[in-house]
Each structure stands twice: as structure tokens, then as C-alpha cells.
ROKOLFI-756770 format. One record per residue: residue number from 1; chain; x, z, y of N, C-alpha, C, O in turn. Coordinates in nm, 3 decimals, m for minus. Layout:
N
ROLUM num cadena   neast     nup  nnorth  caeast    caup canorth   ceast     cup  cnorth   oeast     oup  onorth
ROLUM NUM      A       X       Z       Y       X       Z       Y       X       Z       Y       X       Z       Y
...
***
This chain:
147
ROLUM num cadena   neast     nup  nnorth  caeast    caup canorth   ceast     cup  cnorth   oeast     oup  onorth
ROLUM   1      A  m1.216  m0.690   0.892  m1.162  m0.814   0.938  m1.250  m0.866   1.051  m1.372  m0.871   1.040
ROLUM   2      A  m1.185  m0.904   1.159  m1.261  m0.954   1.273  m1.310  m1.098   1.250  m1.266  m1.166   1.157
ROLUM   3      A  m1.400  m1.141   1.333  m1.454  m1.276   1.318  m1.347  m1.382   1.341  m1.346  m1.486   1.274
ROLUM   4      A  m1.256  m1.356   1.436  m1.148  m1.448   1.461  m1.056  m1.461   1.338  m1.019  m1.572   1.299
ROLUM   5      A  m1.021  m1.347   1.279  m0.937  m1.350   1.160  m1.008  m1.420   1.045  m0.944  m1.494   0.970
ROLUM   6      A  m1.140  m1.397   1.031  m1.215  m1.461   0.925  m1.217  m1.613   0.945  m1.207  m1.689   0.848
ROLUM   7      A  m1.229  m1.657   1.069  m1.230  m1.801   1.097  m1.091  m1.860   1.065  m1.082  m1.970   1.010
ROLUM   8      A  m0.985  m1.789   1.099  m0.851  m1.838   1.069  m0.826  m1.845   0.918  m0.764  m1.939   0.869
ROLUM   9      A  m0.874  m1.744   0.845  m0.858  m1.746   0.699  m0.936  m1.864   0.640  m0.887  m1.934   0.552
ROLUM  10      A  m1.057  m1.885   0.688  m1.136  m1.997   0.637  m1.068  m2.129   0.668  m1.071  m2.220   0.586
ROLUM  11      A  m1.008  m2.142   0.783  m0.934  m2.263   0.823  m0.820  m2.288   0.727  m0.802  m2.401   0.680
ROLUM  12      A  m0.743  m2.185   0.696  m0.631  m2.200   0.603  m0.679  m2.238   0.463  m0.619  m2.323   0.398
ROLUM  13      A  m0.786  m2.175   0.419  m0.838  m2.200   0.283  m0.894  m2.342   0.274  m0.869  m2.410   0.175
ROLUM  14      A  m0.968  m2.388   0.375  m1.022  m2.524   0.373  m0.911  m2.627   0.376  m0.920  m2.732   0.313
ROLUM  15      A  m0.806  m2.597   0.452  m0.691  m2.689   0.454  m0.626  m2.698   0.317  m0.591  m2.808   0.274
ROLUM  16      A  m0.610  m2.589   0.249  m0.554  m2.589   0.114  m0.648  m2.663   0.019  m0.602  m2.741  m0.065
ROLUM  17      A  m0.777  m2.638   0.031  m0.874  m2.702  m0.059  m0.875  m2.856  m0.038  m0.905  m2.930  m0.131
ROLUM  18      A  m0.844  m2.901   0.080  m0.835  m3.045   0.105  m0.728  m3.113   0.021  m0.739  m3.232  m0.009
ROLUM  19      A  m0.625  m3.036  m0.016  m0.516  m3.089  m0.099  m0.539  m3.061  m0.249  m0.455  m3.096  m0.332
ROLUM  20      A  m0.651  m2.998  m0.283  m0.681  m2.961  m0.422  m0.746  m3.077  m0.493  m0.817  m3.156  m0.432
ROLUM  21      A  m0.721  m3.086  m0.623  m0.779  m3.191  m0.706  m0.933  m3.186  m0.699  m0.992  m3.078  m0.710
ROLUM  22      A  m0.995  m3.301  m0.682  m1.140  m3.308  m0.667  m1.212  m3.258  m0.790  m1.324  m3.207  m0.779
ROLUM  23      A  m1.153  m3.270  m0.908  m1.218  m3.220  m1.031  m1.229  m3.069  m1.029  m1.326  m3.014  m1.080
ROLUM  24      A  m1.130  m3.001  m0.969  m1.140  m2.854  m0.957  m1.245  m2.816  m0.854  m1.316  m2.717  m0.871
ROLUM  25      A  m1.255  m2.894  m0.747  m1.349  m2.862  m0.641  m1.493  m2.880  m0.685  m1.584  m2.821  m0.625
ROLUM  26      A  m1.517  m2.959  m0.789  m1.654  m2.978  m0.838  m1.712  m2.847  m0.890  m1.833  m2.827  m0.886
ROLUM  27      A  m1.625  m2.759  m0.940  m1.670  m2.632  m0.994  m1.704  m2.528  m0.885  m1.772  m2.429  m0.911
ROLUM  28      A  m1.654  m2.553  m0.766  m1.677  m2.460  m0.656  m1.817  m2.481  m0.601  m1.854  m2.595  m0.571
ROLUM  29      A  m1.897  m2.376  m0.588  m2.033  m2.393  m0.537  m2.033  m2.457  m0.398  m1.951  m2.423  m0.312
ROLUM  30      A  m2.122  m2.549  m0.376  m2.131  m2.623  m0.251  m2.160  m2.533  m0.133  m2.112  m2.559  m0.023
ROLUM  31      A  m2.238  m2.428  m0.154  m2.271  m2.334  m0.045  m2.146  m2.265   0.009  m2.128  m2.247   0.130
ROLUM  32      A  m2.059  m2.225  m0.085  m1.935  m2.158  m0.045  m1.846  m2.253   0.033  m1.793  m2.217   0.139
ROLUM  33      A  m1.830  m2.374  m0.019  m1.746  m2.474   0.049  m1.803  m2.506   0.187  m1.728  m2.516   0.285
ROLUM  34      A  m1.934  m2.522   0.196  m1.994  m2.554   0.324  m1.975  m2.438   0.424  m1.943  m2.462   0.540
ROLUM  35      A  m1.996  m2.313   0.378  m1.976  m2.197   0.462  m1.831  m2.189   0.513  m1.807  m2.162   0.631
ROLUM  36      A  m1.735  m2.213   0.423  m1.594  m2.212   0.464  m1.566  m2.319   0.568  m1.495  m2.294   0.665
ROLUM  37      A  m1.622  m2.438   0.550  m1.599  m2.547   0.645  m1.659  m2.514   0.782  m1.595  m2.539   0.885
ROLUM  38      A  m1.778  m2.460   0.785  m1.841  m2.423   0.911  m1.762  m2.313   0.983  m1.740  m2.319   1.104
ROLUM  39      A  m1.719  m2.214   0.907  m1.640  m2.106   0.964  m1.505  m2.154   1.013  m1.456  m2.109   1.116
ROLUM  40      A  m1.446  m2.246   0.938  m1.313  m2.298   0.976  m1.320  m2.375   1.108  m1.222  m2.376   1.183
ROLUM  41      A  m1.431  m2.440   1.138  m1.443  m2.515   1.263  m1.438  m2.422   1.383  m1.405  m2.466   1.493
ROLUM  42      A  m1.471  m2.295   1.367  m1.471  m2.199   1.477  m1.333  m2.144   1.508  m1.316  m2.070   1.604
ROLUM  43      A  m1.234  m2.180   1.425  m1.098  m2.128   1.442  m1.023  m2.208   1.548  m1.036  m2.330   1.557
ROLUM  44      A  m0.945  m2.137   1.629  m0.860  m2.200   1.729  m0.721  m2.226   1.675  m0.642  m2.298   1.737
ROLUM  45      A  m0.690  m2.171   1.561  m0.558  m2.180   1.502  m0.539  m2.316   1.433  m0.628  m2.364   1.363
ROLUM  46      A  m0.425  m2.374   1.453  m0.391  m2.500   1.384  m0.306  m2.467   1.262  m0.209  m2.392   1.272
ROLUM  47      A  m0.342  m2.523   1.149  m0.273  m2.495   1.026  m0.249  m2.624   0.950  m0.340  m2.704   0.933
ROLUM  48      A  m0.128  m2.644   0.904  m0.097  m2.765   0.827  m0.029  m2.725   0.696   0.035  m2.620   0.686
ROLUM  49      A  m0.044  m2.810   0.599   0.017  m2.790   0.467   0.133  m2.890   0.455   0.123  m3.005   0.497
ROLUM  50      A   0.242  m2.843   0.395   0.354  m2.931   0.362   0.341  m2.963   0.214   0.372  m2.878   0.131
ROLUM  51      A   0.296  m3.086   0.178   0.267  m3.118   0.040   0.383  m3.105  m0.055   0.363  m3.085  m0.175
ROLUM  52      A   0.507  m3.117  m0.004   0.624  m3.108  m0.093   0.657  m2.964  m0.133   0.734  m2.943  m0.226
ROLUM  53      A   0.599  m2.865  m0.063   0.623  m2.726  m0.098   0.514  m2.672  m0.190   0.401  m2.721  m0.189
ROLUM  54      A   0.550  m2.571  m0.268   0.453  m2.507  m0.355   0.360  m2.419  m0.269   0.392  m2.388  m0.154
ROLUM  55      A   0.248  m2.381  m0.325   0.150  m2.304  m0.251   0.203  m2.170  m0.206   0.174  m2.126  m0.095
ROLUM  56      A   0.282  m2.102  m0.290   0.335  m1.973  m0.253   0.446  m1.983  m0.147   0.484  m1.881  m0.088
ROLUM  57      A   0.498  m2.103  m0.123   0.598  m2.122  m0.018   0.538  m2.161   0.116   0.609  m2.171   0.216
ROLUM  58      A   0.407  m2.184   0.118   0.339  m2.219   0.242   0.326  m2.095   0.331   0.339  m1.981   0.285
ROLUM  59      A   0.299  m2.119   0.457   0.289  m2.010   0.555   0.142  m1.964   0.562   0.075  m1.980   0.664
ROLUM  60      A   0.096  m1.907   0.451  m0.043  m1.859   0.440  m0.048  m1.709   0.465   0.045  m1.636   0.430
ROLUM  61      A  m0.157  m1.663   0.525  m0.176  m1.520   0.541  m0.213  m1.459   0.405  m0.257  m1.530   0.315
ROLUM  62      A  m0.194  m1.328   0.394  m0.228  m1.257   0.269  m0.377  m1.270   0.236  m0.414  m1.285   0.120
ROLUM  63      A  m0.461  m1.266   0.339  m0.604  m1.277   0.317  m0.639  m1.414   0.260  m0.723  m1.425   0.170
ROLUM  64      A  m0.573  m1.518   0.311  m0.597  m1.653   0.260  m0.553  m1.666   0.116  m0.622  m1.726   0.034
ROLUM  65      A  m0.439  m1.610   0.085  m0.389  m1.615  m0.053  m0.486  m1.543  m0.147  m0.515  m1.590  m0.257
ROLUM  66      A  m0.535  m1.429  m0.101  m0.632  m1.353  m0.182  m0.761  m1.430  m0.204  m0.816  m1.429  m0.314
ROLUM  67      A  m0.811  m1.495  m0.100  m0.936  m1.570  m0.111  m0.917  m1.691  m0.202  m1.005  m1.721  m0.282
ROLUM  68      A  m0.804  m1.760  m0.191  m0.777  m1.873  m0.279  m0.768  m1.828  m0.423  m0.821  m1.894  m0.513
ROLUM  69      A  m0.702  m1.717  m0.447  m0.690  m1.664  m0.582  m0.827  m1.627  m0.637  m0.856  m1.652  m0.754
ROLUM  70      A  m0.911  m1.566  m0.553  m1.046  m1.530  m0.598  m1.129  m1.653  m0.630  m1.196  m1.657  m0.733
ROLUM  71      A  m1.127  m1.753  m0.543  m1.203  m1.874  m0.570  m1.154  m1.945  m0.694  m1.234  m1.991  m0.776
ROLUM  72      A  m1.021  m1.954  m0.709  m0.967  m2.016  m0.830  m1.006  m1.939  m0.954  m1.049  m1.999  m1.053
ROLUM  73      A  m0.992  m1.807  m0.950  m1.022  m1.725  m1.068  m1.169  m1.730  m1.105  m1.202  m1.729  m1.224
ROLUM  74      A  m1.257  m1.735  m1.007  m1.401  m1.730  m1.038  m1.458  m1.867  m1.072  m1.546  m1.875  m1.158
ROLUM  75      A  m1.411  m1.975  m1.008  m1.481  m2.103  m1.019  m1.396  m2.217  m1.076  m1.451  m2.304  m1.143
ROLUM  76      A  m1.268  m2.219  m1.053  m1.190  m2.338  m1.085  m1.099  m2.324  m1.207  m1.056  m2.426  m1.262
ROLUM  77      A  m1.069  m2.204  m1.249  m0.977  m2.182  m1.360  m1.042  m2.209  m1.494  m1.163  m2.190  m1.510
ROLUM  78      A  m0.960  m2.253  m1.591  m1.012  m2.262  m1.725  m1.009  m2.126  m1.792  m0.963  m2.029  m1.731
ROLUM  79      A  m1.055  m2.116  m1.911  m1.072  m1.985  m1.977  m0.940  m1.912  m1.992  m0.933  m1.790  m1.972
ROLUM  80      A  m0.835  m1.985  m2.026  m0.702  m1.923  m2.045  m0.650  m1.867  m1.913  m0.599  m1.755  m1.909
ROLUM  81      A  m0.664  m1.945  m1.805  m0.618  m1.899  m1.674  m0.701  m1.781  m1.624  m0.648  m1.690  m1.561
ROLUM  82      A  m0.832  m1.784  m1.651  m0.918  m1.672  m1.610  m0.874  m1.542  m1.677  m0.871  m1.436  m1.615
ROLUM  83      A  m0.841  m1.552  m1.803  m0.798  m1.431  m1.877  m0.667  m1.380  m1.820  m0.649  m1.259  m1.805
ROLUM  84      A  m0.574  m1.470  m1.787  m0.446  m1.431  m1.728  m0.467  m1.366  m1.593  m0.407  m1.263  m1.563
ROLUM  85      A  m0.552  m1.425  m1.510  m0.580  m1.372  m1.376  m0.648  m1.235  m1.388  m0.613  m1.143  m1.314
ROLUM  86      A  m0.742  m1.222  m1.478  m0.811  m1.093  m1.497  m0.712  m0.985  m1.538  m0.719  m0.872  m1.490
ROLUM  87      A  m0.620  m1.020  m1.627  m0.517  m0.921  m1.669  m0.428  m0.882  m1.552  m0.393  m0.765  m1.537
ROLUM  88      A  m0.391  m0.977  m1.469  m0.309  m0.947  m1.349  m0.385  m0.857  m1.254  m0.329  m0.760  m1.202
ROLUM  89      A  m0.512  m0.887  m1.229  m0.594  m0.803  m1.140  m0.608  m0.662  m1.194  m0.596  m0.565  m1.120
ROLUM  90      A  m0.632  m0.651  m1.327  m0.646  m0.521  m1.389  m0.517  m0.440  m1.380  m0.519  m0.320  m1.354
ROLUM  91      A  m0.405  m0.507  m1.403  m0.275  m0.441  m1.395  m0.246  m0.395  m1.252  m0.198  m0.284  m1.231
ROLUM  92      A  m0.273  m0.480  m1.155  m0.254  m0.444  m1.016  m0.342  m0.327  m0.974  m0.297  m0.239  m0.901
ROLUM  93      A  m0.465  m0.325  m1.019  m0.557  m0.218  m0.987  m0.509  m0.086  m1.052  m0.514   0.020  m0.990
ROLUM  94      A  m0.462  m0.095  m1.176  m0.410   0.024  m1.243  m0.288   0.080  m1.172  m0.275   0.201  m1.156
ROLUM  95      A  m0.198  m0.009  m1.128  m0.080   0.036  m1.054  m0.120   0.101  m0.920  m0.065   0.203  m0.880
ROLUM  96      A  m0.216   0.041  m0.854  m0.265   0.095  m0.725  m0.327   0.233  m0.743  m0.299   0.324  m0.666
ROLUM  97      A  m0.411   0.247  m0.845  m0.478   0.375  m0.872  m0.371   0.480  m0.911  m0.381   0.597  m0.872
ROLUM  98      A  m0.272   0.439  m0.986  m0.164   0.532  m1.024  m0.088   0.581  m0.904  m0.055   0.699  m0.894
ROLUM  99      A  m0.058   0.490  m0.811   0.010   0.530  m0.689  m0.073   0.627  m0.607  m0.020   0.722  m0.550
ROLUM 100      A  m0.205   0.602  m0.599  m0.294   0.692  m0.525  m0.298   0.830  m0.591  m0.292   0.932  m0.522
ROLUM 101      A  m0.309   0.833  m0.726  m0.310   0.962  m0.794  m0.181   1.040  m0.769  m0.184   1.161  m0.748
ROLUM 102      A  m0.068   0.969  m0.772   0.059   1.037  m0.751   0.072   1.084  m0.607   0.121   1.194  m0.581
ROLUM 103      A   0.029   1.003  m0.515   0.041   1.036  m0.373  m0.048   1.153  m0.332  m0.007   1.239  m0.254
ROLUM 104      A  m0.169   1.157  m0.386  m0.267   1.258  m0.347  m0.293   1.360  m0.455  m0.400   1.422  m0.457
ROLUM 105      A  m0.198   1.379  m0.544  m0.213   1.476  m0.654  m0.222   1.616  m0.596  m0.141   1.656  m0.512
ROLUM 106      A  m0.325   1.692  m0.643  m0.345   1.827  m0.595  m0.227   1.915  m0.638  m0.179   1.996  m0.559
ROLUM 107      A  m0.181   1.899  m0.760  m0.067   1.979  m0.807   0.055   1.953  m0.724   0.126   2.046  m0.687
ROLUM 108      A   0.080   1.828  m0.692   0.198   1.794  m0.615   0.188   1.850  m0.473   0.288   1.897  m0.418
ROLUM 109      A   0.069   1.844  m0.414   0.054   1.898  m0.280   0.075   2.049  m0.278   0.140   2.101  m0.187
ROLUM 110      A   0.020   2.121  m0.378   0.036   2.265  m0.381   0.179   2.306  m0.417   0.232   2.401  m0.359
ROLUM 111      A   0.242   2.236  m0.509   0.380   2.267  m0.545   0.475   2.245  m0.427   0.572   2.318  m0.411
ROLUM 112      A   0.447   2.148  m0.347   0.532   2.120  m0.232   0.524   2.238  m0.133   0.625   2.280  m0.078
ROLUM 113      A   0.402   2.288  m0.112   0.384   2.400  m0.020   0.452   2.528  m0.074   0.512   2.603   0.003
ROLUM 114      A   0.442   2.550  m0.203   0.503   2.669  m0.263   0.656   2.661  m0.247   0.719   2.760  m0.212
ROLUM 115      A   0.713   2.547  m0.273   0.859   2.533  m0.263   0.904   2.554  m0.121   1.008   2.616  m0.099
ROLUM 116      A   0.828   2.504  m0.023   0.865   2.525   0.115   0.862   2.673   0.152   0.950   2.719   0.224
ROLUM 117      A   0.762   2.748   0.104   0.753   2.891   0.134   0.866   2.968   0.073   0.919   3.060   0.135
ROLUM 118      A   0.906   2.931  m0.050   1.016   3.000  m0.117   1.145   2.979  m0.044   1.227   3.071  m0.034
ROLUM 119      A   1.166   2.862   0.006   1.289   2.829   0.076   1.297   2.903   0.209   1.406   2.937   0.253
ROLUM 120      A   1.187   2.928   0.273   1.189   2.992   0.405   1.202   3.142   0.400   1.236   3.204   0.501
ROLUM 121      A   1.176   3.203   0.287   1.187   3.349   0.275   1.318   3.384   0.210   1.330   3.383   0.087
ROLUM 122      A   1.417   3.416   0.291   1.546   3.454   0.241   1.578   3.599   0.285   1.533   3.644   0.391
ROLUM 123      A   1.654   3.670   0.203   1.690   3.807   0.236   1.801   3.806   0.342   1.894   3.725   0.338
ROLUM 124      A   1.786   3.898   0.438   1.887   3.911   0.543   1.971   4.033   0.510   1.918   4.143   0.491
ROLUM 125      A   2.100   4.016   0.505   2.189   4.128   0.472   2.216   4.208   0.600   2.255   4.153   0.703
ROLUM 126      A   2.193   4.338   0.591   2.215   4.426   0.704   2.358   4.474   0.704   2.404   4.534   0.606
ROLUM 127      A   2.427   4.448   0.812   2.564   4.496   0.823   2.569   4.611   0.926   2.523   4.598   1.040
ROLUM 128      A   2.624   4.721   0.883   2.633   4.835   0.972   2.746   4.812   1.073   2.856   4.770   1.037
ROLUM 129      A   2.717   4.841   1.201   2.821   4.820   1.303   2.945   4.910   1.277   2.936   5.013   1.210
ROLUM 130      A   3.058   4.869   1.331   3.183   4.940   1.309   3.177   5.080   1.365   3.224   5.174   1.300
ROLUM 131      A   3.120   5.098   1.484   3.116   5.234   1.546   3.034   5.328   1.461   3.064   5.448   1.455
ROLUM 132      A   2.928   5.276   1.395   2.846   5.364   1.310   2.923   5.405   1.186   2.910   5.517   1.138
ROLUM 133      A   3.005   5.314   1.133   3.088   5.347   1.017   3.185   5.458   1.052   3.204   5.552   0.974
ROLUM 134      A   3.248   5.446   1.170   3.345   5.547   1.211   3.275   5.683   1.233   3.325   5.787   1.190
ROLUM 135      A   3.159   5.680   1.299   3.083   5.803   1.326   3.039   5.868   1.193   3.053   5.989   1.176
ROLUM 136      A   2.988   5.787   1.100   2.947   5.844   0.969   3.068   5.898   0.893   3.055   5.997   0.821
ROLUM 137      A   3.182   5.837   0.907   3.303   5.885   0.839   3.345   6.021   0.894   3.383   6.110   0.817
ROLUM 138      A   3.338   6.038   1.028   3.372   6.166   1.091   3.273   6.273   1.050   3.313   6.385   1.018
ROLUM 139      A   3.142   6.240   1.052   3.042   6.336   1.011   3.055   6.376   0.865   3.034   6.492   0.830
ROLUM 140      A   3.089   6.282   0.781   3.107   6.312   0.640   3.230   6.400   0.619   3.232   6.483   0.528
ROLUM 141      A   3.333   6.384   0.702   3.455   6.464   0.691   3.424   6.610   0.720   3.473   6.700   0.652
ROLUM 142      A   3.344   6.632   0.820   3.310   6.769   0.856   3.184   6.818   0.785   3.135   6.926   0.818
ROLUM 143      A   3.132   6.746   0.692   3.017   6.781   0.611   2.893   6.809   0.699   2.814   6.898   0.669
ROLUM 144      A   2.879   6.731   0.804   2.764   6.750   0.893   2.653   6.647   0.862   2.541   6.662   0.910
ROLUM 145      A   2.683   6.551   0.788   2.585   6.444   0.761   2.498   6.484   0.640   2.550   6.528   0.538
ROLUM 146      A   2.366   6.470   0.655   2.276   6.498   0.544   2.279   6.384   0.443   2.275   6.267   0.480
ROLUM 147      A   2.285   6.417   0.320   2.291   6.313   0.218   2.157   6.292   0.157   2.142   6.207   0.069
***
């Protein structure tokens, strides 16, 4: 992630945190909040929140959503929410690893190559030209052809 993207993400996160309940923000380490605020000031991007919309309906980048989820899961969530978030993260990671195993499976890669080779090797039927058939017929009639 480039510095410009990082500044834009920090700007979006700080804007969202400004609308967050102050009791939740108390759990967030001051160093992290201060770092985000300093980084957000370097952003040229203007970002606003529409308070009547839910957070997932806002025009947030994926990186901002991920950072907000991480901050909430680590510092602001209660024990029940942390357990739910951890289960979601574990499930997503398992799905991701499963997709990678399927995509880069050695067996699948080798089977694909074998199937391609089998399909490309086909028998070609040899057809004898008509003039050769006639010539062989005449030679067979006079018993001149070796069998």
C-alpha cells in the first residue's frame, strides 16, 4: 500500500471514528488514534459520512473497512462480539486456504496435463486411394501380388 493510499485510509477511519461512541473510543489506545489522526491530515481526499446510513452502506474503501473491523475486534468489542469476529475471521481464512489448495493442487495440475495429452493423441485412419485399390485388384486377379 502506498503512502497516499495509507493516508486516505487513515482519513476514512478517523472520519468514521468521529461518529463512534466515546465510550468505545476509550478502549482504543491513544497512540493508535494519534497516529491515525496525524496520517489522516496528510490526505488530500475529502471524505464525509452520512449519519442516516449504516456503516456498510457508506462509500468506504475495502482497506478502511478492514482496519475498522480490526480496531473494533481488538479494542472496542465486548467478549461476545470478539468471539463472533474471531469465528468469522477463522472461517474466512479457512475458505481462503481451501481455495488456494484447490487452485494450486499438484494432483489437479498434473491431471489437467494428462487429460490434455490424451485428447491430442488421436488415431488417424489411413484410406487407400482409389487408383491403388484398382491396381491391387488387377494384380490380385492375375496373381501377381505378393501376399
